[in-house]
C-alpha positions as CSV (number, residue, x, y, z in Angstrom):
1,M,2.3,5.8,21.8
2,G,5.3,8.1,20.9
3,S,3.0,11.2,20.3
4,P,0.7,10.9,23.7
5,M,4.7,10.6,25.4
6,A,6.0,13.5,23.5
7,A,3.2,15.8,24.2
8,N,3.3,14.9,27.9
9,I,7.2,16.0,28.2
10,A,6.5,19.3,26.5
11,R,3.9,19.6,28.6
12,S,5.9,18.7,32.0
13,G,8.2,21.8,30.8
14,I,10.9,20.1,28.8
15,S,12.2,21.7,26.1
16,T,11.1,19.3,23.3
17,I,12.1,19.2,20.0
18,V,10.4,16.3,17.8
19,W,10.4,14.5,14.2
20,N,8.4,11.3,12.8
21,R,9.3,8.8,9.8
22,T,5.7,9.3,8.8
23,L,3.4,12.3,8.7
24,H,0.7,12.6,10.8
25,N,-0.8,14.8,12.7
26,H,1.6,17.4,15.1
27,A,-1.0,19.7,16.2
28,P,-1.5,18.3,19.6
29,L,2.6,18.0,19.9
30,L,2.6,21.8,19.0
31,A,-0.3,22.9,21.1
32,A,2.0,21.0,24.2
33,G,4.3,23.2,23.4
34,A,7.0,21.3,20.8
35,Q,8.6,22.4,18.0
36,L,9.1,20.4,15.0
37,A,12.5,19.4,13.4
38,P,12.5,18.6,9.7
39,S,14.6,15.5,10.3
40,A,16.0,13.4,12.9
41,R,19.6,15.1,12.7
42,A,18.0,18.3,13.6
43,A,16.0,17.4,16.4
44,A,18.8,16.0,18.0
45,A,21.8,18.7,17.0
46,D,21.2,20.9,20.1
47,A,19.6,18.6,22.3
48,D,21.3,16.9,26.0
49,V,18.6,13.9,25.7
50,I,17.5,12.2,22.4
51,V,14.4,9.8,22.8
52,T,13.2,7.2,20.2
53,M,10.4,5.5,20.0
54,L,9.5,3.3,17.2
55,T,8.6,0.1,15.8
56,G,11.6,-2.4,16.3
57,S,15.4,-2.4,16.2
58,G,15.7,-2.1,12.4
59,A,13.5,1.7,13.1
60,V,15.6,2.5,15.8
61,E,19.3,1.7,14.1
62,Q,17.4,3.8,10.9
63,V,16.3,6.3,12.9
64,L,20.0,7.1,15.0
65,F,23.0,6.0,12.0
66,G,21.1,6.4,8.8
67,E,21.3,9.5,6.8
68,D,20.3,12.2,8.7
69,G,19.9,10.1,11.7
70,A,19.8,11.1,15.2
71,A,23.3,10.5,15.6
72,S,24.9,11.3,11.8
73,G,26.0,15.0,13.7
74,E,27.8,15.9,16.8
75,S,26.7,13.3,19.4
76,A,29.6,13.7,22.3
77,G,28.6,13.7,25.4
78,K,24.4,13.1,24.6
79,L,22.4,10.6,26.5
80,F,20.5,8.8,23.9
81,V,17.3,7.1,25.6
82,D,15.5,4.1,23.5
83,M,11.4,3.6,24.7
84,S,11.2,0.7,22.0
85,T,10.9,-2.5,22.1
86,S,13.9,-3.8,20.5
87,G,15.3,-6.5,22.5
88,P,18.9,-6.4,24.1
89,R,20.6,-7.4,21.8
90,A,19.9,-4.7,20.0
91,A,19.9,-2.1,22.7
92,R,23.4,-3.6,23.2
93,S,24.8,-2.8,19.8
94,I,23.2,0.5,19.5
95,A,25.7,1.3,23.2
96,A,28.5,0.5,21.7
97,R,28.2,2.4,18.4
98,L,27.3,5.3,20.2
99,A,29.7,4.9,22.2
100,D,32.2,4.8,19.9
101,R,30.9,8.1,19.1
102,G,31.4,9.4,23.2
103,A,27.5,9.0,23.3
104,R,26.1,7.5,26.3
105,F,22.9,5.0,26.0
106,V,20.0,4.2,28.0
107,D,17.6,1.8,26.7
108,A,14.1,2.3,29.0
109,P,11.3,0.5,26.8
110,V,7.7,1.3,28.8
111,S,5.0,-1.6,29.9
112,G,1.5,0.1,29.2
113,S,0.0,0.8,25.8
114,R,-2.1,3.8,24.4
115,G,-4.2,5.0,27.2
116,P,-1.1,4.7,29.8
117,A,1.0,6.4,27.3
118,E,-1.4,8.9,26.7
119,S,-2.7,9.8,30.9
120,G,1.9,9.4,32.1
121,D,1.0,6.1,33.7
122,L,3.5,3.9,31.7
123,V,6.1,1.9,33.4
124,V,9.6,2.2,32.5
125,L,12.0,-0.5,32.5
126,A,15.4,1.1,32.5
127,G,18.7,-0.3,32.0
128,G,22.0,1.8,32.0
129,E,23.9,3.3,34.2
130,A,23.0,4.3,37.8
131,A,23.6,7.9,36.9
132,D,22.3,8.4,33.7
133,V,18.5,6.7,34.8
134,V,18.6,9.2,37.6
135,E,19.5,12.0,35.0
136,L,16.6,11.0,32.8
137,D,14.4,10.7,36.0
138,P,12.5,14.4,34.9
139,L,11.7,13.1,31.9
140,F,10.7,9.4,33.1
141,K,8.5,11.2,35.6
142,A,6.4,13.0,32.9
143,V,5.9,9.4,30.9
144,G,5.1,6.9,33.6
145,K,4.3,6.5,37.0
146,R,7.2,4.3,37.7
147,V,10.5,3.8,37.0
148,I,12.2,0.1,37.4
149,H,15.7,0.1,37.5
150,A,16.6,-3.5,36.0
151,G,20.0,-3.6,35.4
152,P,23.4,-2.5,33.3
153,V,22.5,-1.9,28.9
154,G,19.9,-4.2,27.8
155,S,18.2,-5.1,31.1
156,G,15.6,-3.1,30.8
157,Q,15.0,-4.8,27.0
158,L,15.2,-8.3,29.0
159,L,12.7,-7.3,31.8
160,K,10.8,-5.9,28.8
161,I,10.5,-9.3,27.4
162,V,10.2,-11.7,30.2
163,L,7.2,-9.0,30.9
164,N,5.7,-9.2,28.0
165,G,6.1,-13.3,27.2
166,L,3.6,-13.3,30.4
167,G,1.3,-11.0,29.0
168,C,0.9,-13.1,26.1
169,Q,-0.1,-16.1,28.1
170,Q,-2.4,-14.2,30.1
171,L,-3.7,-12.8,27.1
172,V,-4.3,-16.1,25.0
173,A,-5.3,-18.2,28.6
174,F,-7.9,-14.8,29.3
175,A,-9.4,-16.0,25.3
176,G,-9.2,-19.6,25.6
177,M,-11.2,-19.7,29.4
178,L,-13.9,-16.9,28.0
179,R,-14.7,-18.5,24.5
180,L,-14.8,-21.8,27.0
181,G,-17.3,-20.4,29.5
182,E,-19.0,-19.2,27.0
183,R,-19.0,-23.1,25.1
184,A,-20.1,-24.5,28.4
185,G,-23.4,-21.6,28.4
186,L,-22.2,-19.1,30.5
187,S,-23.0,-15.8,29.1
188,R,-20.5,-13.1,28.7
189,P,-21.1,-10.5,30.7
190,V,-20.8,-12.5,33.5
191,L,-17.5,-14.3,32.4
192,V,-16.3,-10.6,31.6
193,E,-17.5,-9.5,35.4
194,A,-15.4,-12.2,36.9
195,F,-12.3,-12.0,35.1
196,T,-12.2,-8.2,35.7
197,T,-13.4,-7.8,39.0
198,G,-11.6,-11.2,40.8
199,A,-8.7,-12.7,42.0
200,F,-7.2,-12.7,38.7
201,A,-8.1,-9.5,37.3
202,T,-5.8,-7.1,36.1
203,P,-5.3,-3.6,34.4
204,A,-5.2,-5.5,31.0
205,Y,-8.5,-7.1,31.5
206,T,-10.3,-3.8,33.3
207,A,-9.4,-1.7,30.1
208,K,-10.2,-4.5,27.8
209,R,-13.9,-4.7,29.1
210,A,-16.3,-2.7,27.3
211,R,-14.4,-3.6,23.9
212,V,-14.6,-7.1,24.8
213,L,-18.4,-6.8,25.8
214,E,-18.9,-5.8,22.5
215,R,-16.3,-7.8,20.5
216,R,-14.8,-4.4,19.1
217,Y,-11.5,-4.8,18.5
218,D,-11.2,-2.3,15.2
219,A,-9.7,1.2,16.7
220,P,-6.5,-1.0,18.5
221,D,-5.1,0.6,21.4
222,F,-2.0,-2.3,20.4
223,V,-2.3,-4.5,17.8
224,L,-1.9,-8.6,18.0
225,E,0.6,-8.4,15.3
226,L,3.1,-6.1,17.7
227,V,2.1,-8.8,20.8
228,E,3.1,-11.7,18.0
229,R,7.1,-9.9,17.7
230,D,7.2,-9.7,21.3
231,A,6.6,-12.9,21.5
232,A,9.0,-13.7,19.2
233,L,11.4,-12.0,21.6
234,C,11.0,-14.3,24.2
235,A,10.8,-17.3,22.0
236,E,14.8,-15.8,21.1
237,L,15.7,-15.4,24.8
238,Q,14.4,-19.0,25.9
239,R,16.3,-20.6,22.8
240,E,19.6,-18.4,24.1
241,T,19.2,-19.1,27.9
242,G,18.2,-22.7,26.4
243,F,15.1,-22.4,29.2
244,G,11.9,-23.6,27.4
245,V,8.4,-22.0,28.9
246,P,6.1,-24.6,27.4
247,T,3.5,-22.3,28.0
248,H,4.4,-19.5,26.3
249,I,5.6,-21.2,23.5
250,A,2.1,-22.4,23.2
251,A,0.4,-18.8,23.8
252,H,3.1,-17.8,21.1
253,A,1.2,-20.2,18.6
254,E,-2.2,-19.1,19.5
255,V,-0.8,-15.4,18.3
256,S,1.1,-17.0,15.1
257,R,-1.9,-18.4,14.3
258,A,-4.4,-15.4,14.9
259,V,-1.9,-12.9,13.2
260,E,-1.3,-15.7,9.9
261,D,-5.1,-15.6,10.1
262,G,-5.6,-11.8,8.9
263,L,-6.2,-10.4,12.6
264,G,-2.7,-8.3,13.1
265,A,-3.6,-5.4,12.5
266,F,-6.8,-5.8,15.1
267,D,-6.2,-5.0,18.9
268,L,-4.5,-7.9,20.8
269,F,-7.7,-9.1,22.2
270,A,-9.1,-9.7,19.2
271,V,-7.0,-12.9,19.0
272,E,-10.4,-14.5,21.0
273,R,-11.5,-14.9,16.9
274,I,-9.3,-17.7,16.6
275,Y,-11.9,-19.8,18.8
276,D,-14.6,-18.8,16.6
277,K,-14.4,-22.1,14.7
278,K,-14.8,-25.0,17.0
279,R,-12.0,-26.9,18.4
280,R,-11.0,-30.1,19.8
281,P,-9.2,-30.9,23.5
282,G,-5.8,-31.2,22.3
283,E,-6.3,-29.5,19.3
């Protein structure tokens, strides 16, 4: 998701310097007007705002604070923005470490997958000082259709975890009810039509309509193993608050089972394949 987001930022007219941990095709970014840096430190050297979009808190901390990290040079006065899903604890820790360097920090994970990232239709869930969030408005408008300021640092991550917790339950409910309907004799096209146009239709369902009809889950927009990672963050939040949500716990277990069955690298709607084997009620 980071590549199309960076391309949209560059196309918006914001001077953009990019760096990635792994080699990939930079041509679309360069065509959008971005410049390529040889390291994270080099990318951040002349930047006022440094944005990270990575897989998990460990990657964010490495890219910021590791050798040649984005925060390893002069960071005073700079504004760092993490748009990854890394969790509130990591966000607060990163904010404290950056504050020691005289820098500011906003956690701003996004709601959406690769499609909305390409079209600039993500929803930004921001946590941080109000003035910092306002300062980032041009950047956020380049990648998203809406910004929700959830509160102080860590609040954006909290909101993302709760939102993803809802999404995990919806995903498993969709897959389970789809298979139940088929088992009862309804056709897949009829079920998908109802699921994607009825009272409970959501963009997540409607965007997957063709993929679900064909049971085509390769070339994923968002992989199932990341759903499991996000569900684990939500489970951790439940333990920390002492407030358990049984439906989420059950949905998390189903997603974990799918990943254990080797479906982690497939599109998230591949979770329905765990129902290929017959299961009795209550199992």
